[in-house]
Structure formats: structure tokens, C-alpha cells
N, C-alpha and C positions, 0 to 999 in steps of 0.2 A: 378512488385510491385512498387507502388509509395512510395518514402520516402521523407519526408519533416519535418523540425523542425518549430513549430509554437510558437510565443510569444503570450501567452494568455491574457496579461495585459500590452501591450506596451513592451518596451525594458526590457531586463533582465528576471528575473524569475516571473512567472512560465513558463516553456518551455514544450512543448508536442512534442515528437518524434513520428511520425505517420508512421506505416508500413501498408500500405493499399494494399491489394491484387488486382490484375487485375481481374475484374468481368468476363471476357470472359473465358469460359472453353471449348468451342466448337463454330463452326460457327453459329452465330446467337443465341447463348445460353449464358446467363449470370447467375451467382450465387450470391444470397444475403446471406451474411455471418454474424454471430454474432461477437461481438468485446469485447476486454478485455482492460481496462485501468489499467496499472501496476504502483504501487508506491514502488520504492525501499526503503530500510531502511537506517539507519545511524545516529540514536539517535537524530534526528532532527538537527544534526550538519552538515550533508552533505547527498548526495544521493549516495548510494553504486553502483558502476558500475556493479559488478557481479550480481546484482539483477535487472538489466535493460534489455539491448538489447538481452543478451543471453537467457533470459526467454521469451522475446517477440518473438525470433526466434523459440523456442521450440513450443510455442502455435500457431505461424503462420503456422508451419508445421502441425498442427492439424486442420487447416481450419479457424482460427480466424484472423480478423483484429486486430492488436495489437497496443497499444499506450503506451509509457513510459513517465510518468509524472515527470519532475524534478521541485518539489515544492519548495517554499521558505525554506531556511536553514540558520542556524545562521552563519555558516562559509561560506564565499563566495570565499575565496582563501586560500589554504594551503600554509604554508611557503615553500619557494623554497631553503632556505639556513639556515644553523645553526644560531641560535640567532634571526631570523626573527619571527615576530608574525603573527598569522593568520589574515586575513581581515574579519571583522564581520559585520553583519547586525542586529543592535539592535532592529529593528522593526519586525524581523522575529520570531514569537513565536506563539504557539497554541492559537486559532484555525485558524490561517491564512492558514495553509496548507489544512484544510477542504474546505475553500473557493477556494483554487487552484484546488482541486479535483472536486468541483462542476463546476468550469469553464471548466475543461477538459471534464467531462461528457456532459455538455451542448454543447461543440464544436463538439464532436462526433455525438451527436443527430442532430445538425444543418446541418451536412454534410452527414447525413445518405442516403439521396436519391442519392447524387452525387457519393458517394463511395460504394454504394450497401451495406449499413450496415443494418442489421435487427434491427429497433429501439426498438423492444421488447426484445432483447437479448444483452444488453450492460452490461457487468459485471465489477466489480472492484477487483483488486488483490493487496495485500500489504504484504511486508516483514518487520518484526521487527517494527521499528517506523512507516514505511509505512503501516504496518497492523493496527496500531493505528489510522492513518489517515483514512483508509478505514472503520475500525470499528466505528469510530466517524461518518462517513458519513452515515452508515446504521442505526445509532441511531438518527441522526439529519438531515435527508435528507429534511425535510419540515421546518426547522428552518427559520423563516422569516427574521431574521437579517443576518444570513449566506447567504441566497439566494439573499437578496438585495445587499450584498457586492459582490456576484459573478455575479449578473446580470443574474441569472438563475431561471427557474421555477422548482418546486418541481418534476414534472413528468420527466424533463430532468436530474435532479440531482440523482434521486433514481436509483441504479443499480438493475438489474434483480436478481443478487445474488452476493455474496462476498466471496473471497477466501483469507483467513488469514493464512500466512505462518510464523510460530514461532513469533506470534504477540506480541507486547507490548500491554497489556490490562489494565494496571493500572499504578500507580505512583511509584512502588517499585524502579525502576531504578533511577528516579529522586530524591526520598527520600534519597536513599543510597548516591547518588552523593552529595546531599546537606549537608551531614554530613562527607564527605570524604575530607581530607586535602591534598590529593595527587595532583600534578600538572595537571591541565587541568580538574579536576573533576567539578570545579565550572562552566565550560562551559555548562554542561548538564542542570541544572535547569534554567540557563539564556536562553538557546536555547528553552526550552519548555515553561517557564513562563514569560520570560523577566525580571526576578529578581533573586537576590541571596537569597531572603528570602520568598519562597512560603508559602502560608498559608494552613491550613487544608482544607479549601474550594477549594483552587487551586488543592490540591492533589485529592480530591473527585471528581472534575470535570473530571479528567482524567480517573477515574476508570469505565471501560465500564460495568462491572457487575452491577453498580448502576444505569444505565440508559438504561437498555434493555426495549423493548417494543414489544407487540405481532405482530405489523405490520412491523417488520423488514424484510428485504430480507432474503432468505435462505442462509445458511452459510456452507462453506467447511473450515475446520480448521486442520492444522497439526503442530506438535511440536515434539521435542525429550525430553525424560525424563532426559538426561544428560545435557541439556542446562543449563549452569551456569550464563548466562547473563539475560535471561528472563525465569522465572520459569514455568515449566509445570503445577504445581499445581494452579498457577494463571490463566493459560489458561483454565484449566479444570473447574475452578470456574466460569469463564465467560460463558463457553459453557453450564454449568449446569443451570445458571441463564437464559440464552436465551431459553433453552429447557423448563424450568419451565414456561416461559412466552408464550410458544406455538410456538416458532420459529423452523423451520425445520433446523437441524444441522447434519453435518457429521464430526466426529472428528477422526483423525488418530494420535496416540501417539507412536512414534518409540522409542525403548528402548535406542539405541545408537546414538551419534552424538552431536557435539558441536553446538554452536549458529552460524548462518550465513551460512548455508549450500548451500543456493540458490538451484541449481538443484541437488546438492549432487553427481555429477559425474564429470568426467574429463572435461566436456564442460565448467563448471563454476569454477572449483577449482583452486586456486593458491597455494595450499599446500596439502600434502597427507591427512591430517586429515579432509579436506573438501570433501573427496570422501567417500560416505557411501552407499553401495549397497542396504540396506534396505530402507533407507529414499529416495533414488533416485526413488522409485516407485511412489512418490507422483504425478508427473505430469500425469501419466496414470490413477491413481485413480481420479485426478481432471477431466480428460477427460471423464470418466464414469459418474461422478457427473454432469458435465456440459451437457452431452447428455440427461439427465433426462428431460431437458427443451425443447429438440428438437421437 
């Protein structure tokens, strides 16, 4: 396997960790494989480690080239000692992260021949806020302003399909944080909107259900009914809107499980409550869904 980290726009973010499998599978025989670009969550404040490499390795084991995108986030360095403040990037707010994902998709397409990537089967996967980034891409893959900023073509930016894992689909989290006086809550609207006072237009722009279109890529979506951070009812509302528009969707709603399960097993869990045998079935369900395109 080839592993390398690529800076997609000069130094700093965004970075793309590339896990590219050796194409040789026998003497004189090479395999062309599909690819998945993975966007971890983190409330637009950071990129969660548990939703990056460990997920990439699981899907690499299924035969996919995998790529983990560390897109722009508001917090660039967490405090290392009590009393320190986080280092922040005031210019990092939505939709810059969608531009980052477009850059990543275009980079994978540009190296498809070299890495033996099937250019017709490049998928995008996102968790939580990363799910919102991916959901925004499937709705705005041909937006001329975003494409110009990314230096990408619409064909290279559009994923074959998208996997949304307990995704942020609207502005509920940001709206709640904007009215929350607890320490640190103000960082969320700043991270997403770049302001402490987002407008109703700002909130509406984040709501994926308001921007569905019939030519969106097919969707695989999973969520838990017990998720207290991002509500399952909002996810269902988005999926229903996509289906009404004629988009092919597969939805799995698991009864139990908190937010941020990642793989939902011991591989990714850092606490017992992040192990959920029922929800841990989602990668195999995704494997079956992905194989429908084979």
C-alpha cells in the first residue's frame, strides 16, 4: 500500500491522507479499484480522529482505495495546558469545506490512471459535520463559484454516491449553540458561519432538505434514534425530501446508540458506550450498497 499525505492548497489545510492499494494481485495482473473520500466530523471545529484512519482501513479491507480529508476547521490547535486558549482560523467557515472536498475529489480523479482508481466509482463518505460537507457536495457539485474556488470540474467533483453517517443535515446544532451561554458554545456558530449572529438566511443555507435536487448522487444514510446531538427526525426529513425528488436512498435507523459511534465496535471506540453491536453492522450494509454499482 502507498501512503502519503498531500497538501491540496499549498501548506496547511486541507490535507488528504491517501491509502492507495498496490494494483498488482498476481503476476502480470493488476486490479482497478473504486475509491472513497472520507470526511470526519467535529462540529466544523476539528476533524475527529476516530472517524478517519480506522474507517479508511475498514473499507480498504473491502477493496477500496481510501482517502481521509482533513478539511479547514475553526480550531487549528487545541490548548495543551489549563488556561490556554485554542488557536483559531477566523477564515475557516462554510462553505470552504465543500471547496476542500471538491479539491480532494479532483485530486483522486487526476491520479486515477496512476493509482488504478476506477474514475466512475469515486464515492464520498462523511460523519456528523463531515456528513454535512458531503451532503452539501451532492447538492452543489456543479456550483460554478465553488468549482472555481476549488479549481475543479463538475465531473471530477461529483461523487458516484455518498455515504452519510449520523450526518448534520440542518442548522439545529448551530441554532442551539447560538442561544447557549455555556463556555465554548459560541465557537460553533463562528466555526460554521464566521459570525456570532447568523441570520435566518444563513440557517436556511445549511438545511440540506431545502436544497435537494433530482440529479443528486445516490445516498446511503445511517443514524441512531437515541442520538442526542444530531436528531434522527431531522435525518429522516432530509431523506424523505431526497426521495420525494426522486433520489435513490437507503436509510438505516438503529434504535440504540449515542452520537459519534464511528465503526461502533472496539476498533474505533474509546469508551464502552461507543460499542454498539447493532449499529456496528453498518459497514457491511454499506458494502452491499456499494456493490450495487459494481
